[in-house]
VMD Tcl script that draws the C-alpha trace (Angstrom):
set ca {
  {-44.99 20.55 2.44}
  {-45.93 17.04 3.39}
  {-43.61 14.11 3.17}
  {-45.73 12.58 0.42}
  {-45.33 15.65 -1.76}
  {-41.56 15.74 -1.18}
  {-41.31 12.06 -1.98}
  {-43.37 12.51 -5.12}
  {-41.18 15.38 -6.32}
  {-38.06 13.34 -5.60}
  {-39.47 10.41 -7.57}
  {-40.32 12.68 -10.47}
  {-36.83 14.22 -10.47}
  {-35.28 10.78 -10.27}
  {-37.36 9.63 -13.20}
  {-36.37 12.69 -15.19}
  {-32.72 12.15 -14.41}
  {-32.97 8.47 -15.25}
  {-34.66 9.31 -18.51}
  {-32.02 11.92 -19.34}
  {-29.16 9.58 -18.51}
  {-30.60 6.65 -20.44}
  {-29.85 6.53 -24.17}
  {-32.78 7.07 -26.49}
  {-32.96 5.33 -29.80}
  {-33.16 7.90 -32.59}
  {-35.25 7.51 -35.75}
  {-33.66 7.87 -39.16}
  {-34.48 11.58 -39.37}
  {-34.47 14.34 -36.79}
  {-31.36 14.68 -34.68}
  {-29.55 11.88 -36.54}
  {-30.08 13.50 -39.94}
  {-29.11 16.92 -38.60}
  {-25.89 15.54 -37.12}
  {-25.06 13.84 -40.42}
  {-25.50 17.16 -42.20}
  {-23.38 18.93 -39.55}
  {-20.49 16.51 -40.16}
  {-20.77 17.10 -43.89}
  {-20.89 20.90 -43.66}
  {-18.29 21.39 -40.98}
  {-15.73 18.67 -41.81}
  {-16.45 17.67 -45.39}
  {-17.15 14.09 -44.29}
  {-19.91 11.81 -45.53}
  {-21.51 9.93 -42.65}
  {-23.75 6.90 -43.19}
  {-25.25 4.93 -40.30}
  {-26.39 1.35 -40.85}
  {-26.84 0.37 -37.21}
  {-28.66 1.76 -34.20}
  {-28.43 5.47 -33.27}
  {-28.85 6.58 -29.67}
  {-28.90 9.90 -27.79}
  {-28.41 10.69 -24.10}
  {-28.34 13.98 -22.16}
  {-26.61 13.12 -18.88}
  {-23.94 13.31 -17.63}
  {-23.18 15.20 -20.86}
  {-25.14 15.28 -24.11}
  {-23.85 12.55 -26.39}
  {-24.75 10.45 -29.40}
  {-23.68 7.00 -30.52}
  {-23.89 5.50 -34.02}
  {-23.25 1.82 -34.69}
  {-21.94 0.30 -37.91}
  {-21.00 3.62 -39.49}
  {-19.26 4.63 -42.70}
  {-17.31 7.89 -42.54}
  {-15.33 9.11 -45.52}
  {-13.64 12.02 -47.28}
  {-14.57 12.76 -50.89}
  {-12.63 10.79 -53.53}
  {-12.00 8.03 -50.98}
  {-8.94 9.75 -49.52}
  {-9.92 8.26 -46.14}
  {-12.76 5.89 -45.40}
  {-13.76 4.33 -42.07}
  {-16.16 1.40 -42.19}
  {-17.86 -0.48 -39.37}
  {-17.34 0.10 -35.70}
  {-18.96 2.63 -33.46}
  {-18.90 6.43 -33.62}
  {-19.48 8.30 -30.36}
  {-19.73 12.06 -30.08}
  {-20.15 14.58 -27.31}
  {-22.45 17.54 -28.01}
  {-21.90 21.07 -26.80}
  {-24.70 21.95 -24.41}
  {-25.28 25.64 -25.20}
  {-25.65 25.20 -28.97}
  {-27.92 22.23 -28.27}
  {-30.22 24.40 -26.14}
  {-30.28 26.92 -28.98}
  {-31.25 24.19 -31.42}
  {-27.87 23.68 -33.09}
  {-25.72 20.57 -33.30}
  {-22.01 20.98 -32.52}
  {-19.72 18.08 -31.67}
  {-16.96 18.62 -29.13}
  {-15.43 15.13 -29.37}
  {-15.29 12.22 -31.80}
  {-14.61 8.66 -30.64}
  {-14.25 6.02 -33.36}
  {-13.90 2.45 -32.10}
  {-13.20 -0.88 -33.83}
  {-13.34 0.51 -37.35}
  {-11.57 -0.39 -40.57}
  {-9.84 2.64 -42.10}
  {-8.75 2.68 -45.73}
  {-6.57 5.49 -47.07}
  {-4.83 6.71 -50.20}
  {-1.75 8.89 -49.80}
  {-2.13 10.36 -53.28}
  {-5.78 11.22 -52.69}
  {-4.94 12.82 -49.34}
  {-2.43 15.09 -51.06}
  {-5.14 16.31 -53.42}
  {-7.61 17.17 -50.62}
  {-8.22 20.91 -50.41}
  {-7.17 21.26 -46.80}
  {-7.15 25.04 -46.95}
  {-10.86 25.10 -47.67}
  {-11.60 22.58 -44.93}
  {-9.70 24.61 -42.33}
  {-10.38 28.12 -43.61}
  {-13.11 28.85 -41.05}
  {-11.22 27.42 -38.10}
  {-10.63 30.83 -36.55}
  {-14.34 31.82 -36.50}
  {-16.07 28.42 -36.35}
  {-16.20 25.95 -33.52}
  {-14.78 22.51 -34.32}
  {-14.48 19.32 -32.33}
  {-11.56 19.61 -29.98}
  {-10.62 15.93 -29.87}
  {-10.69 12.82 -32.06}
  {-10.09 9.40 -30.54}
  {-9.52 6.32 -32.69}
  {-9.17 3.02 -30.82}
  {-8.93 -0.70 -31.57}
  {-8.92 -0.02 -35.31}
  {-6.94 -0.90 -38.44}
  {-5.48 1.23 -41.23}
  {-4.94 -0.08 -44.75}
  {-3.34 1.95 -47.54}
  {-4.20 1.41 -51.19}
  {-0.82 2.74 -52.32}
  {1.41 2.19 -49.26}
  {1.05 -1.49 -48.46}
  {4.16 -1.48 -46.27}
  {2.59 1.17 -43.99}
  {-0.50 -0.83 -42.96}
  {-1.30 -0.63 -39.22}
  {-3.16 -2.86 -36.78}
  {-4.38 -2.20 -33.24}
  {-4.43 1.51 -34.00}
  {-5.00 3.82 -31.03}
  {-4.77 7.54 -31.65}
  {-5.74 10.71 -29.81}
  {-5.81 13.95 -31.82}
  {-6.46 17.17 -29.92}
  {-6.88 20.68 -31.33}
  {-8.73 23.03 -29.04}
  {-7.97 26.37 -30.65}
  {-5.97 27.95 -33.46}
  {-3.76 29.59 -30.85}
  {-2.64 26.11 -29.82}
  {-1.01 23.40 -31.94}
  {-2.73 20.20 -32.91}
  {-1.24 17.40 -30.80}
  {-1.25 13.66 -31.39}
  {-0.32 10.63 -29.33}
  {-0.98 6.96 -29.88}
  {0.32 3.56 -30.82}
  {-0.14 0.90 -33.48}
  {1.10 -2.52 -34.49}
  {3.37 -2.30 -37.54}
  {5.13 -5.35 -38.94}
  {3.98 -7.27 -35.83}
  {5.78 -4.80 -33.55}
  {4.29 -2.01 -31.44}
  {5.19 1.53 -32.54}
  {4.47 4.42 -30.17}
  {3.77 7.99 -31.22}
  {4.99 9.63 -28.03}
  {4.23 13.13 -29.20}
  {3.53 15.10 -32.35}
  {2.40 18.69 -32.74}
  {1.83 21.11 -35.61}
  {-0.30 24.12 -36.56}
  {-2.44 22.85 -39.48}
  {-3.94 26.26 -40.31}
  {-0.44 27.67 -40.81}
  {0.62 24.78 -43.00}
  {-2.37 24.90 -45.35}
  {-1.87 28.66 -45.79}
  {1.78 28.12 -46.87}
  {3.10 29.66 -43.67}
  {5.80 28.31 -41.37}
  {4.56 26.11 -38.54}
  {6.56 24.88 -35.54}
  {6.41 21.09 -35.15}
  {7.56 18.27 -32.89}
  {7.67 14.52 -33.52}
  {8.79 11.56 -31.42}
  {8.38 7.93 -32.53}
  {9.74 4.87 -30.74}
  {9.87 1.09 -31.06}
  {11.64 -1.62 -29.11}
  {14.81 -1.10 -31.19}
  {14.72 2.50 -32.45}
  {13.68 6.04 -31.55}
  {13.25 9.10 -33.78}
  {12.80 12.63 -32.42}
  {12.66 15.92 -34.32}
  {11.56 19.46 -33.74}
  {11.75 22.61 -35.78}
  {9.76 24.40 -38.48}
  {7.77 23.09 -41.43}
  {6.32 24.76 -44.49}
  {4.22 23.25 -47.30}
  {3.25 24.81 -50.62}
  {4.96 24.28 -53.96}
  {8.38 23.87 -52.33}
  {7.76 22.12 -49.00}
  {10.64 22.28 -46.53}
  {11.37 21.13 -43.00}
  {14.25 22.34 -40.82}
  {15.20 21.73 -37.23}
  {17.05 19.37 -34.92}
  {16.80 15.60 -35.07}
  {17.90 12.52 -33.19}
  {17.82 9.00 -34.62}
  {18.79 6.10 -32.37}
  {18.84 2.37 -33.08}
  {19.86 -0.20 -30.51}
  {20.63 -2.57 -33.38}
  {20.42 -1.58 -37.04}
  {20.57 -5.28 -37.86}
  {17.43 -6.00 -35.80}
  {15.69 -2.88 -37.08}
  {16.17 -3.76 -40.76}
  {15.18 -7.37 -40.15}
  {11.96 -6.26 -38.39}
  {10.94 -3.27 -40.48}
  {12.04 -4.41 -43.92}
  {13.60 -0.96 -44.44}
  {16.65 -1.51 -46.63}
  {19.82 0.24 -45.44}
  {23.39 -0.12 -46.70}
  {25.16 -2.73 -44.55}
  {22.01 -2.77 -42.40}
  {22.37 -6.49 -41.70}
  {25.89 -5.96 -40.30}
  {25.60 -2.87 -38.09}
  {24.68 -2.81 -34.42}
  {23.96 0.27 -32.29}
  {24.02 3.62 -34.10}
  {22.73 7.13 -33.42}
  {22.54 10.26 -35.59}
  {22.10 13.72 -34.11}
  {22.30 17.22 -35.54}
  {20.57 20.06 -37.34}
  {18.81 18.97 -40.51}
  {16.84 20.26 -43.47}
  {14.55 18.36 -45.80}
  {12.78 19.05 -49.08}
  {11.39 16.96 -51.93}
  {14.85 16.03 -53.20}
  {17.09 15.70 -50.18}
  {17.42 15.21 -46.45}
  {20.68 16.66 -45.18}
  {22.61 17.14 -41.96}
  {25.18 19.92 -42.57}
  {26.70 19.23 -39.15}
  {26.03 15.78 -37.76}
  {27.31 13.56 -34.97}
  {27.15 9.82 -35.61}
  {27.83 7.30 -32.85}
  {28.64 3.86 -34.22}
  {29.07 1.41 -31.37}
  {31.65 3.06 -29.12}
  {32.98 5.39 -31.82}
  {31.88 8.96 -32.51}
  {32.08 10.44 -36.00}
  {31.42 14.01 -37.03}
  {30.89 15.62 -40.41}
  {28.07 15.91 -42.95}
  {25.45 13.46 -44.16}
  {22.57 13.45 -46.61}
  {19.96 11.29 -48.30}
  {18.96 12.00 -51.89}
  {15.42 11.16 -53.05}
  {15.58 12.40 -56.66}
  {17.20 9.19 -57.96}
  {15.89 5.72 -58.78}
  {16.89 4.59 -55.29}
  {17.63 6.65 -52.18}
  {21.33 7.51 -51.96}
  {23.03 8.03 -48.60}
  {26.05 10.32 -48.84}
  {28.44 11.59 -46.22}
  {31.88 12.72 -45.16}
  {32.72 11.68 -41.60}
  {35.81 11.78 -39.40}
  {36.61 10.08 -36.10}
  {39.42 9.66 -33.62}
  {38.79 5.92 -33.37}
  {36.72 3.79 -35.71}
  {35.96 0.08 -35.48}
  {34.71 -1.33 -38.79}
  {35.11 -4.97 -37.82}
  {31.37 -5.61 -38.12}
  {31.54 -4.73 -41.82}
  {34.27 -7.32 -42.34}
  {32.49 -10.05 -40.40}
  {31.29 -11.83 -43.60}
  {34.92 -12.42 -44.61}
  {35.48 -14.43 -41.43}
  {32.55 -16.60 -42.49}
  {34.15 -17.63 -45.77}
  {35.58 -20.66 -43.97}
  {33.66 -23.40 -42.19}
  {34.39 -24.64 -38.70}
  {36.48 -27.45 -40.21}
  {38.70 -24.90 -41.99}
  {37.54 -25.52 -45.57}
  {36.15 -22.80 -47.82}
  {32.44 -22.24 -47.39}
  {29.94 -23.50 -49.99}
  {27.26 -21.08 -48.77}
  {25.93 -18.76 -51.46}
  {27.21 -15.19 -51.32}
  {24.21 -12.85 -50.97}
  {24.73 -9.11 -51.49}
  {21.02 -8.26 -51.39}
  {20.74 -7.40 -47.69}
  {23.87 -5.24 -47.68}
  {23.11 -3.29 -50.88}
  {19.52 -2.29 -50.19}
  {20.19 1.45 -50.44}
  {22.90 3.28 -52.39}
  {25.78 4.66 -50.35}
  {28.59 7.08 -51.16}
  {30.62 7.63 -48.00}
  {34.02 9.16 -47.21}
  {35.63 8.15 -43.93}
  {38.74 9.25 -42.08}
  {40.04 8.20 -38.69}
  {43.14 8.71 -36.60}
  {42.92 5.04 -35.65}
  {40.80 2.39 -37.38}
  {40.22 -1.34 -36.94}
  {39.29 -3.57 -39.89}
  {38.90 -7.02 -38.48}
  {42.37 -7.93 -37.23}
  {44.04 -5.02 -39.01}
  {44.79 -1.77 -37.19}
  {45.36 1.35 -39.30}
  {46.50 4.87 -38.46}
  {45.58 8.12 -40.22}
  {43.17 6.29 -42.51}
  {41.28 7.88 -45.40}
  {38.78 5.54 -47.04}
  {35.67 5.51 -49.18}
  {32.74 3.12 -49.54}
  {30.41 2.92 -52.53}
  {27.28 0.75 -52.55}
  {25.02 0.29 -55.57}
  {22.55 -2.45 -56.55}
  {24.50 -5.69 -56.32}
  {27.82 -3.85 -55.96}
  {30.13 -2.96 -53.06}
  {33.38 -1.05 -53.55}
  {35.71 -0.04 -50.75}
  {39.07 1.68 -51.05}
  {41.76 2.94 -48.70}
  {43.38 6.03 -50.18}
  {46.00 6.15 -47.46}
  {46.66 4.51 -44.12}
  {49.53 4.03 -41.73}
  {50.07 0.32 -41.14}
  {52.63 -1.25 -38.79}
  {54.97 1.77 -39.10}
  {54.52 1.68 -42.88}
  {51.79 2.61 -45.33}
  {48.99 0.79 -47.09}
  {46.67 1.47 -50.02}
  {44.08 -0.87 -51.42}
  {40.81 -1.44 -53.19}
  {38.16 -4.14 -52.84}
  {35.03 -4.80 -54.88}
  {32.19 -7.33 -54.89}
  {29.85 -7.30 -57.90}
  {26.88 -9.57 -58.52}
  {26.45 -10.67 -62.14}
  {24.41 -13.52 -63.65}
  {23.84 -15.20 -60.30}
  {27.53 -15.10 -59.38}
  {29.73 -12.68 -57.47}
  {32.92 -11.24 -58.90}
  {35.56 -10.54 -56.26}
  {38.46 -8.19 -56.99}
  {41.15 -6.78 -54.72}
  {44.43 -4.98 -55.22}
  {46.80 -3.00 -53.08}
  {50.29 -1.82 -52.30}
  {52.22 -1.53 -49.04}
  {55.56 -0.05 -48.07}
  {57.79 -0.06 -44.99}
  {55.52 -2.47 -43.10}
  {57.00 -4.24 -40.09}
  {56.23 -7.84 -40.92}
  {56.55 -9.39 -37.43}
  {53.85 -7.23 -35.74}
  {51.61 -7.83 -38.76}
  {51.92 -11.61 -38.35}
  {51.18 -11.31 -34.63}
  {48.07 -9.21 -35.34}
  {46.85 -11.90 -37.74}
  {47.31 -14.56 -35.07}
  {50.37 -16.09 -36.74}
  {53.77 -16.78 -35.14}
  {56.50 -14.17 -35.70}
  {58.71 -16.40 -37.85}
  {60.20 -13.52 -39.85}
  {61.14 -9.90 -39.13}
  {62.03 -6.88 -41.26}
  {60.28 -4.22 -43.30}
  {58.16 -5.28 -46.24}
  {57.28 -3.56 -49.51}
  {55.00 -5.11 -52.07}
  {51.82 -5.25 -54.04}
  {49.06 -7.72 -54.77}
  {46.06 -8.28 -57.03}
  {43.49 -11.02 -56.74}
  {40.18 -11.79 -58.44}
  {37.71 -14.62 -58.67}
  {34.15 -15.41 -59.76}
  {31.64 -17.78 -58.22}
  {28.42 -18.36 -56.32}
  {30.22 -19.05 -53.04}
  {33.68 -18.55 -51.50}
  {34.82 -22.02 -52.58}
  {33.97 -21.24 -56.22}
  {35.75 -17.89 -56.04}
  {38.93 -19.56 -54.75}
  {38.79 -22.35 -57.34}
  {38.69 -19.77 -60.16}
  {41.09 -17.32 -58.51}
  {43.60 -15.41 -60.62}
  {46.19 -12.93 -59.44}
  {49.73 -11.93 -58.74}
  {51.63 -10.75 -55.68}
  {55.17 -9.68 -54.91}
  {56.91 -8.82 -51.67}
  {60.37 -7.67 -50.68}
  {61.59 -7.72 -47.07}
  {64.79 -5.97 -46.05}
  {67.04 -6.09 -42.98}
  {65.22 -8.94 -41.31}
  {65.67 -12.31 -39.65}
  {64.15 -15.75 -39.95}
  {63.20 -16.81 -36.43}
  {63.42 -20.42 -35.32}
  {66.37 -21.62 -37.39}
  {69.99 -20.54 -37.78}
  {70.76 -21.52 -41.36}
  {74.46 -20.59 -41.11}
  {74.86 -22.97 -38.14}
  {72.92 -25.64 -40.02}
  {75.28 -25.29 -42.99}
  {78.32 -25.74 -40.73}
  {76.83 -28.84 -39.05}
  {75.83 -30.43 -42.35}
  {79.41 -30.08 -43.63}
  {80.78 -31.95 -40.60}
  {78.07 -34.48 -39.82}
  {75.33 -34.53 -42.45}
  {73.32 -37.41 -40.97}
  {73.17 -35.80 -37.53}
  {72.20 -32.34 -38.79}
  {68.53 -33.31 -39.07}
  {68.42 -34.12 -35.36}
  {69.33 -30.64 -34.15}
  {68.49 -27.94 -36.63}
  {65.81 -25.88 -34.85}
  {66.53 -22.71 -32.87}
  {68.39 -19.50 -33.42}
  {67.94 -16.84 -36.08}
  {69.05 -16.23 -39.63}
  {69.71 -12.57 -40.47}
  {69.31 -11.46 -44.09}
  {69.72 -8.31 -46.11}
  {66.91 -8.93 -48.56}
  {64.20 -11.51 -49.17}
  {61.84 -11.30 -52.11}
  {59.15 -13.45 -53.68}
  {56.72 -13.36 -56.58}
  {53.65 -15.60 -56.72}
  {51.39 -16.02 -59.75}
  {47.90 -17.41 -59.05}
  {45.97 -19.29 -61.74}
  {42.82 -21.33 -61.16}
  {43.34 -21.35 -57.42}
  {47.00 -22.46 -57.53}
  {49.79 -20.05 -56.64}
  {53.05 -20.82 -58.41}
  {56.23 -19.34 -56.95}
  {57.73 -17.58 -59.94}
  {60.73 -16.29 -58.05}
  {61.79 -16.33 -54.40}
  {65.25 -15.54 -53.02}
  {66.86 -14.72 -49.70}
  {70.30 -13.16 -49.37}
  {72.18 -12.77 -46.08}
  {75.72 -12.09 -44.85}
  {76.59 -15.79 -44.72}
  {73.73 -17.63 -46.38}
  {71.52 -17.58 -49.46}
  {68.29 -19.45 -50.19}
  {65.95 -20.08 -53.10}
  {62.34 -21.17 -52.70}
  {60.34 -23.22 -55.20}
  {56.91 -24.79 -55.17}
  {53.20 -24.04 -54.99}
  {50.59 -22.50 -52.73}
  {47.31 -24.39 -53.15}
  {44.51 -21.93 -52.33}
  {41.69 -24.45 -52.68}
  {43.16 -26.92 -50.17}
  {44.88 -24.21 -48.14}
  {48.17 -26.11 -48.28}
  {51.82 -25.46 -49.14}
  {54.19 -27.66 -51.10}
  {57.62 -26.03 -51.38}
  {61.33 -26.69 -51.11}
  {63.99 -24.28 -49.87}
  {67.50 -24.69 -51.26}
  {70.14 -23.38 -48.81}
  {73.72 -22.53 -49.74}
  {76.57 -20.42 -48.36}
  {76.47 -16.78 -49.45}
  {79.62 -17.16 -51.59}
  {78.55 -20.39 -53.31}
  {78.51 -20.33 -57.16}
  {75.09 -20.07 -58.74}
  {75.41 -23.45 -60.54}
  {76.46 -25.37 -57.45}
  {74.03 -27.83 -55.85}
  {72.47 -26.60 -52.60}
  {74.22 -27.60 -49.42}
  {70.96 -28.14 -47.59}
  {67.35 -28.60 -48.73}
  {64.28 -28.03 -46.56}
  {60.77 -29.25 -47.26}
  {58.03 -26.73 -46.43}
  {54.71 -28.55 -46.51}
  {51.34 -28.75 -44.73}
  {48.19 -26.68 -44.40}
  {48.36 -22.96 -43.80}
  {47.56 -23.30 -40.12}
  {50.13 -26.04 -39.50}
  {53.19 -25.65 -41.73}
  {55.94 -28.23 -41.24}
  {59.55 -27.29 -42.05}
  {62.12 -30.12 -42.04}
  {65.46 -30.95 -43.73}
  {65.15 -33.14 -46.80}
  {66.61 -36.47 -45.70}
  {67.90 -37.43 -49.16}
  {70.00 -34.27 -49.41}
  {71.60 -35.09 -46.04}
  {72.32 -38.68 -46.98}
  {73.87 -37.63 -50.30}
  {76.30 -35.42 -48.40}
  {77.40 -38.40 -46.30}
  {80.43 -40.16 -47.78}
  {79.34 -43.57 -46.48}
  {75.78 -43.36 -47.79}
  {76.40 -41.57 -51.08}
  {77.13 -44.77 -53.13}
  {73.56 -45.92 -52.37}
  {72.19 -43.22 -54.71}
  {72.79 -42.45 -58.39}
  {75.48 -39.88 -59.07}
  {73.07 -37.68 -60.96}
  {69.81 -36.32 -59.60}
  {66.65 -37.52 -61.28}
  {64.40 -34.68 -62.49}
  {61.42 -34.20 -60.28}
  {58.99 -34.95 -63.12}
  {60.48 -38.42 -63.72}
  {60.20 -41.58 -61.64}
  {63.23 -42.61 -59.63}
  {64.65 -46.16 -59.94}
  {62.80 -48.59 -57.69}
  {64.57 -50.97 -55.34}
  {63.94 -54.68 -56.00}
  {63.66 -57.14 -53.17}
  {66.09 -60.12 -53.48}
}
mol new
graphics top color blue
foreach p $ca { graphics top sphere $p radius 0.5 }
foreach p [lrange $ca 0 end-1] q [lrange $ca 1 end] { graphics top cylinder $p $q radius 0.2 }
display resetview
């Protein structure tokens, strides 16, 4: 064969190959119409092409449709615009049949309806899967998804690969999408659709992740009239606070919690998601017990019973530390319960050791209840500073204001360690028993304090007042009254019993009764505690233990100042009156405190 013939054959083959590799524009009928009918018959999809249609043979037979509309009946799913590419199986093509092996949908706008998807007869669509050949892969890229009935689930920059080669293998999915301006990755998902639509049990896997959370589950799923899912799950959030802020998903105390993870076997049906044995890691603490989420109520309800060795709940009490401004005054910022009461919660907690802000409790049993605009927390029992503590706290939103209520009892509490834990000096020791109740109503903490009402009582036994020896002060004031004020600090005053009752009305605490009794000294306290200004204005009358009840006090102390800087000092007038030389300068009878004293006149 001559070179010219070989060259001619080569040129012809090259032309044929070039022609086969180049896309051909298809007319409205023919292959394009047959492919449209194939999509309708095999997948139940309506395909309309408004743009150019092309066909190419090499390297593999393929078609491309521009500006397409692809939809399920009843508008369950509808894809508009973009480009649809498909690979054709070669053998059926040679036999004159059209069979797609791959779909590739690019830059399309997908609209869906969750209710309509539920009504699609999936069993009929998939009934011939075992004896018919279907496309093995669907690729969606650079697209958007909009729901008509799930606005919060809209997706942008959707990229998805769905692969299902054979009924012996599961359908697998991977992809990513932009949700709430944050990228969400579908790391893996698998299921057997033919088993599901025939009401049989199908194994499944699912892993979703974002920058702040990750959800993984695997197990078995079954649809039908009573759908049910069982298996193992893992939910991890680097920061619940960031997750709720980003996603808009409302969780109880979601704005206050940081890292949390939930792991364990689970089951789920239409009414409830439950973990019969769950492990919850909250920060550095691990809790174990049961949890569940109910869906058959007006709002989802999270329930649980959890126990831990150690439990730090300080994050939940962080808002209470924000009731004061940096200057020390009560905050005027509006109290907002919306972000912390997004989902109902009914939780039982127990811990061998628990931290609530600055308080440390032992053997604690507590409960938390969250409802719309309502938070209730109670401690059924707790060991506290070698004693015991019980209490209840509630915040309720009503008519644009928040009602605050608290009450509690304590017994056998060592008072000095308690003061140290609260950051206060240990000015008194002993064991304390008592009770308290407090309530207020307002838009902000300052309003609540201004309208505060309540009552408290405390009794301390076998203790000491640290920083002053009242018995020594009484002896010095008898000998040298005017010099006693110069050297009264130091030492301790032991006592058998100290008790006080305070009644709060409109933000002012009035000391109804306050006494101290010791081996050699007795004292009575009078005055007010001003909650609004956070100040004290009191006097302490000191007398020997054997002094008659109607006798004037031997020594009087003023206790005044703000709560963070209380000043205790002898009342100068009482010292001067005890001085024989200075006593004639004052009237023989005391002037009642509610009347004006005589004024000196300059001569």
